[in-house]
C-alpha positions in Angstrom: -6.0 -4.4 0.2 -7.3 -3.6 3.3 -6.9 -2.5 6.8 -3.3 -2.6 8.8 -1.5 -3.4 5.0 -3.5 -0.3 3.5 -2.1 1.3 6.2 1.7 0.2 6.6 1.5 1.2 2.3 0.0 4.3 3.6 3.4 5.1 6.1 5.5 3.3 3.6 5.1 5.7 1.1 5.1 8.4 2.7 8.5 7.5 5.0 9.7 6.8 1.4 8.7 10.0 -0.1 10.4 12.3 2.8 13.6 10.5 2.8 13.6 11.3 -0.9 12.6 14.7 -0.1 15.2 14.8 2.5 18.2 13.7 -0.1 16.7 16.2 -2.5 17.1 19.2 -0.5 20.3 18.5 0.4 21.3 18.0 -3.7 19.5 20.9 -4.3 20.7 23.0 -1.9 24.5 22.1 -2.8 23.7 22.4 -6.5 22.0 26.0 -5.4 25.4 26.9 -2.9 27.6 25.8 -5.9 25.5 28.4 -8.3 25.6 31.4 -6.0 29.5 30.9 -5.8 30.1 30.6 -8.6 27.7 33.6 -9.9 29.3 35.4 -7.3 32.9 34.7 -8.3 31.8 35.7 -11.8 30.9 39.4 -10.6 34.1 39.4 -8.3 35.9 38.8 -11.4 34.3 41.1 -13.8 34.1 43.9 -11.3 38.0 43.8 -10.7 38.3 43.4 -14.7 36.5 46.8 -14.9 38.5 48.7 -11.6 41.8 47.6 -13.2 40.6 48.9 -16.9 39.8 52.2 -15.1 42.7 52.7 -12.9 45.5 52.1 -15.8 43.7 52.4 -19.2 41.4 55.7 -18.8 42.7 58.9 -19.5 39.2 61.3 -19.1 36.4 61.0 -16.6 34.2 61.0 -19.5 35.4 57.4 -20.3 34.3 56.0 -17.5 32.5 52.5 -17.4 29.1 52.6 -16.4 28.5 52.3 -13.1 31.7 53.3 -12.1 33.1 56.7 -10.9 36.7 58.0 -11.5 38.6 61.1 -10.1 41.6 61.9 -11.7 44.7 63.9 -9.7 47.2 65.0 -12.2 50.0 67.6 -11.1 47.9 68.6 -8.1 45.0 69.0 -10.3 41.5 66.7 -9.6 38.9 66.2 -11.8 35.8 63.9 -10.4 32.8 62.3 -12.7 29.8 64.0 -12.2 27.4 61.9 -9.1 30.2 60.8 -7.7 28.6 59.2 -4.7 28.8 61.5 -0.8 32.0 61.1 0.6 34.0 60.1 -2.6 37.0 60.1 -3.4 38.9 58.9 -1.3 41.8 62.2 -0.9 44.0 60.4 1.4 44.1 57.4 -0.8 45.0 58.9 -3.5 48.2 60.6 -1.2 49.2 57.9 -0.6 49.2 56.4 -4.0 50.9 59.7 -5.0 53.4 59.3 -2.7 54.3 55.7 -2.8 52.7 54.5 -5.9 51.7 51.4 -4.4 48.0 51.1 -6.2 45.2 50.4 -2.8 41.8 48.3 -3.5 39.0 48.6 -0.2 35.3 47.8 0.1 33.1 50.9 1.8 29.8 51.0 2.2 28.4 54.9 1.9 24.4 55.3 3.5 24.2 51.3 3.8 25.0 50.9 -0.1 28.1 49.2 -0.4 31.4 50.2 -3.0 34.2 49.3 -3.8 37.5 51.9 -4.1 40.5 51.5 -6.5 43.2 53.1 -6.3 46.4 53.3 -8.6 49.0 55.0 -10.5 48.7 55.5 -13.8 51.4 57.2 -15.8 52.1 60.0 -13.5 48.8 60.8 -12.5 46.1 58.8 -9.6 43.3 57.1 -10.3 41.0 56.4 -8.5 37.7 54.2 -9.0 34.8 53.9 -7.7 32.5 50.6 -8.5 28.5 50.3 -7.1 28.0 46.6 -6.3 24.7 47.2 -5.1 23.3 45.5 -8.5 25.4 42.7 -8.3 24.0 41.5 -4.5 20.2 42.4 -6.0 21.2 40.2 -8.3 22.4 37.7 -6.3 19.7 38.2 -4.2 17.1 37.4 -7.0 18.8 34.4 -7.8 18.3 33.4 -4.7 14.9 34.0 -4.3 14.5 31.9 -8.0 16.8 29.4 -6.3 14.7 28.8 -3.5 11.1 28.8 -4.7 12.3 26.6 -8.0 14.1 24.1 -5.2 11.2 24.1 -3.4 8.5 23.2 -6.1 11.0 20.7 -7.4 10.8 19.0 -3.6 7.9 19.0 -2.7 6.4 18.0 -7.1 9.4 15.4 -6.3 8.1 14.1 -2.7 4.4 13.8 -4.1 6.0 11.9 -7.2 8.1 10.1 -5.3 4.9 8.7 -2.6 2.8 8.0 -6.2 6.2 5.7 -7.5 6.5 4.3 -3.8 2.8 3.3 -3.8 2.9 1.6 -7.1 5.9 -0.2 -6.8 5.6 -1.3 -2.9 2.3 -2.4 -3.4 3.1 -5.1 -5.4 5.0 -6.5 -2.2 2.6 -4.6 0.2 -0.2 -7.3 -1.7 2.1 -10.7 -1.7 3.3 -9.9 2.4 -1.2 -9.6 2.6 -1.3 -12.5 0.5 1.1 -14.5 2.9 -0.9 -13.3 6.1 -4.2 -14.1 4.8 -2.4 -17.7 4.3 -1.6 -18.1 7.5 -4.8 -17.4 9.3 -6.3 -19.1 6.3 -4.4 -22.2 6.8 -4.9 -22.1 10.9 -8.6 -21.9 10.5 -9.3 -24.3 8.0 -7.0 -27.2 10.0 -8.8 -26.5 12.7 -11.7 -28.5 11.4 -10.2 -31.8 9.7 -7.6 -31.8 13.1 -10.7 -31.8 15.6 -12.7 -34.8 13.4 -9.7 -36.7 13.5 -8.6 -36.4 17.2 -12.1 -37.0 18.1 -12.7 -39.9 16.1 -9.4 -41.3 17.4 -10.4 -40.8 20.8 -13.6 -42.5 19.7 -11.8 -45.6 18.5 -9.9 -45.6 21.5 -12.8 -46.2 23.8 -14.3 -48.5 21.6 -10.6 -50.3 21.2 -10.7 -50.1 25.1 -14.2 -51.7 25.4 -13.5 -54.0 23.0 -10.8 -56.3 25.3 -14.1 -57.1 27.8 -16.7 -57.7 24.9 -17.1 -59.0 21.8 -15.6 -55.5 19.6 -18.0 -53.1 17.9 -19.0 -53.4 14.4 -18.8 -49.9 13.5 -15.1 -49.9 14.3 -14.1 -50.4 10.4 -16.9 -47.4 9.9 -14.7 -45.0 11.9 -11.6 -45.9 10.8 -13.0 -45.0 7.4 -14.3 -42.2 8.6 -10.4 -41.3 9.7 -9.1 -42.1 6.2 -11.9 -39.7 4.3 -11.0 -36.9 7.0 -7.1 -37.5 6.1 -8.7 -36.9 2.9 -10.3 -34.1 3.7 -7.3 -32.6 5.2 -5.1 -33.5 2.2 -7.6 -31.4 -0.4 -7.7 -28.0 1.9 -4.3 -28.4 1.9 -4.3 -28.1 -1.8 -6.4 -25.2 -1.6 -4.9 -23.7 0.6 -1.4 -23.8 -1.8 -4.0 -22.9 -4.9 -5.4 -19.9 -2.6 -1.8 -18.7 -2.1 -1.0 -18.8 -6.5 -1.7 -15.5 -7.7 -3.0 -16.4 -10.8 -6.5 -17.1 -12.2 -8.5 -19.9 -10.5 -8.9 -22.6 -13.1 -12.5 -23.8 -12.9 -14.2 -27.5 -13.7 -17.6 -29.0 -13.3 -18.6 -29.8 -9.7 -21.6 -31.9 -8.8 -22.2 -28.9 -6.1 -25.4 -31.5 -4.2 -22.6 -34.6 -4.0 -20.4 -31.8 -2.6 -22.9 -30.8 0.0 -23.9 -34.0 1.1 -20.5 -35.3 1.4 -18.9 -32.3 3.7 -22.4 -33.0 5.7 -21.4 -36.6 6.0 -18.1 -35.3 7.4 -19.5 -33.1 10.0 -22.0 -35.6 11.5 -19.7 -37.2 13.6 -18.2 -33.8 15.7 -22.0 -32.2 15.1 -23.5 -35.8 16.6 -20.7 -35.5 20.1 -22.5 -31.8 20.6 -25.4 -33.2 20.1 -26.2 -31.2 16.7 -28.3 -32.9 14.1 -27.4 -32.0 10.6 -29.9 -31.9 7.6 -29.5 -31.8 4.3 -33.0 -30.2 2.0 -33.7 -29.1 -1.4 -32.0 -30.6 -4.1 -31.3 -34.5 -4.2 -30.3 -35.2 -7.2 -27.3 -34.2 -8.9 -26.2 -31.0 -9.7 -22.9 -29.6 -12.1 -21.6 -26.0 -11.9 -18.7 -24.4 -13.1 -16.7 -23.7 -9.9 -13.2 -24.1 -8.6 -14.0 -27.5 -6.3 -11.7 -26.7 -4.0 -12.6 -23.1 -3.0 -16.7 -24.1 -3.3 -15.6 -27.3 -0.4 -13.9 -24.3 1.7 -16.9 -22.0 1.2 -19.2 -25.6 2.6 -16.8 -26.7 5.5 -16.6 -23.0 6.4 -20.3 -22.2 6.2 -21.1 -26.0 8.6 -18.1 -25.2 10.8 -19.8 -21.8 11.8 -22.9 -23.2 12.4 -22.1 -26.7 14.0 -20.2 -24.8 16.7 -22.9 -22.5 17.6 -25.6 -24.5 17.0 -28.3 -25.9 20.5 -29.5 -28.7 18.7 -30.2 -28.5 15.1 -28.1 -27.2 11.5 -30.2 -27.5 8.3 -28.0 -27.5 4.5 -30.3 -26.3 2.1 -29.6 -26.4 -1.7 -31.6 -25.2 -3.9 -31.8 -23.1 -7.4 -33.8 -19.5 -8.3 -33.3 -19.1 -11.9 -30.0 -19.5 -12.9 -28.5 -18.8 -9.3 -27.4 -21.6 -7.1 -28.6 -20.8 -3.7 -27.2 -22.5 -0.6 -28.6 -21.7 2.6 -27.4 -22.8 6.1 -29.7 -22.3 9.4 -28.5 -23.2 13.3 -30.6 -22.7 16.3 -27.9 -20.9 17.6 -27.6 -17.4 19.2 -27.9 -15.6 15.8 -26.2 -12.4 14.6 -26.3 -9.1 17.0 -28.1 -6.4 14.9 -24.4 -4.4 15.2 -22.5 -7.1 14.2 -24.6 -7.9 11.0 -22.6 -5.3 8.6 -19.0 -6.5 9.4 -19.8 -10.1 10.0 -18.0 -10.8 6.8 -14.9 -9.0 8.0 -12.0 -10.8 8.2 -10.9 -11.3 12.6 -14.4 -9.8 13.0 -15.9 -11.0 17.0 -19.2 -10.4 19.1 -20.9 -11.4 21.5 -23.9 -14.0 21.2 -26.9 -11.8 20.1 -29.0 -13.4 23.1 -26.2 -13.7 26.1 -26.7 -11.1 28.3 -24.0 -8.8 29.8 -23.0 -10.5 33.3 -23.3 -13.9 31.2 -19.7 -14.0 30.4 -20.5 -15.6 27.0 -17.7 -16.4 25.2 -17.5 -13.8 21.8 -18.9 -15.7 18.6 -15.8 -15.5 15.7 -17.4 -14.2 12.9 -14.0 -13.5 11.6 -12.0 -15.4 9.1 -15.2 -18.7 8.4 -17.0 -15.9 7.4 -14.9 -13.9 5.4 -13.9 -17.3 3.7 -17.1 -17.9 2.7 -17.2 -14.1 1.5 -14.2 -14.4 -0.5 -15.0 -17.8 -1.7 -18.1 -16.3 -2.9 -16.7 -13.3 -4.7 -14.5 -15.8 -7.0 -17.3 -17.3 -8.5 -19.8 -14.3 -9.3 -21.5 -15.0 -6.2 -22.4 -13.4 -2.9 -23.4 -13.9 0.7 -26.1 -11.8 3.0 -27.4 -12.8 6.6 -30.7 -14.1 6.2 -33.7 -13.4 8.7 -35.4 -15.2 10.9 -36.7 -15.4 14.3 -34.7 -17.4 16.1 -30.7 -18.6 15.2 -29.0 -18.0 12.4 -28.9 -18.0 8.8 -26.6 -17.8 6.2 -27.3 -17.5 2.3 -24.8 -17.5 -0.5 -25.8 -16.9 -4.4 -23.7 -18.4 -7.1 -24.4 -18.0 -10.7 -24.5 -21.4 -12.3 -22.3 -21.7 -15.3 -23.1 -24.8 -16.7 -21.9 -26.3 -19.5 -24.4 -27.2 -22.6 -25.9 -30.1 -21.6 -23.9 -30.6 -18.5 -21.8 -32.8 -21.5 -17.7 -32.2 -20.7 -17.1 -33.1 -24.5 -19.9 -30.4 -25.0 -17.8 -28.1 -22.5 -14.6 -28.7 -23.8 -15.9 -28.0 -27.1 -17.4 -24.3 -26.1 -14.1 -24.0 -24.1 -12.0 -24.2 -27.1 -14.4 -22.2 -29.4 -13.7 -19.3 -27.0 -10.0 -19.7 -26.9 -10.0 -19.0 -30.9 -12.3 -16.6 -30.7 -10.0 -14.9 -27.7 -7.3 -15.5 -30.0 -8.6 -14.2 -33.1 -9.7 -10.7 -31.1 
């Protein structure tokens, strides 16, 4: 998966990660706020319990709980715990409680340090307890920082994990959409050629039928009708091939006579080539040559090669089918404008276009389409474990396809079935 589809997958993955991160932030903020509220409430409850116990049940300043100071007023005598913060005890509060017997409590700040002061009447005595809230606030701050760091790390980790999971989850869907786009593009490209052939044959047949009203009907009308029928069959085969290419399952390979297939495709292009003033000649091996391949994909390869060559040839196209050791070599040459140097590295990319190599800048020549046709050739070659390249010649264009020849022993169907069954059995055993 390349290009636009990969970019869309990446953008969608990051978008999903950001949304996941935002939701996680809200969730963690709610959790952290709840934790801080619970801890703060617990601290306040514990502090209140400590102050109540100190003012109601402690008899001496030496029994003051940790973190508190006591001031006890008994019959006008005031005793204060050592280390009482400056400015305390609150004598006004002690006098007020002594006068009315109503307990009082307030929060005060001395030198920037927070305290809670509770004053109560305890059996004829007035006891004032001072609680230092600094440690509680420091604990809340430490807890807040820990929650912030933990939640921040969790958000970052979860976002990265969401990107990874999103790519793994969305990649099959993105690849399915990419296959759908490729299928539509392939259908639009490949259906054009046989439809053009059918249209051209129909026009020629109409002209000949019109001329037959004035003179004796030509003898080749029947041949033209047969050619139209064959083009219709080619169109049907292409439709079947497109359906197969849209299937994600593995393509079954069979024995294909590549020479007969090449001759058939050359014959189907002969009329359209002649109409353009182009001659197609098939060279190389003349006898049968069976290889193991996908018939429809191999036909697509020949059709795309010839369609590209005929459209841009000036007068001649050569289709060569030869072998090199255990490799099938398909060479298609044309005497057209050829490939520009800057186009060759991307000639087999989808939708790649460029001006013909010998076109002048001011000539306004239409761009030569190297995209879908040659991209289909590259895909078909790769499907069979082969490769495609642009060859060299003084003028024009030459495209060379190398395909491995995986012939069954003796080219015998029975022998092929035997070996396929043997391989299948060995796979099941191991």
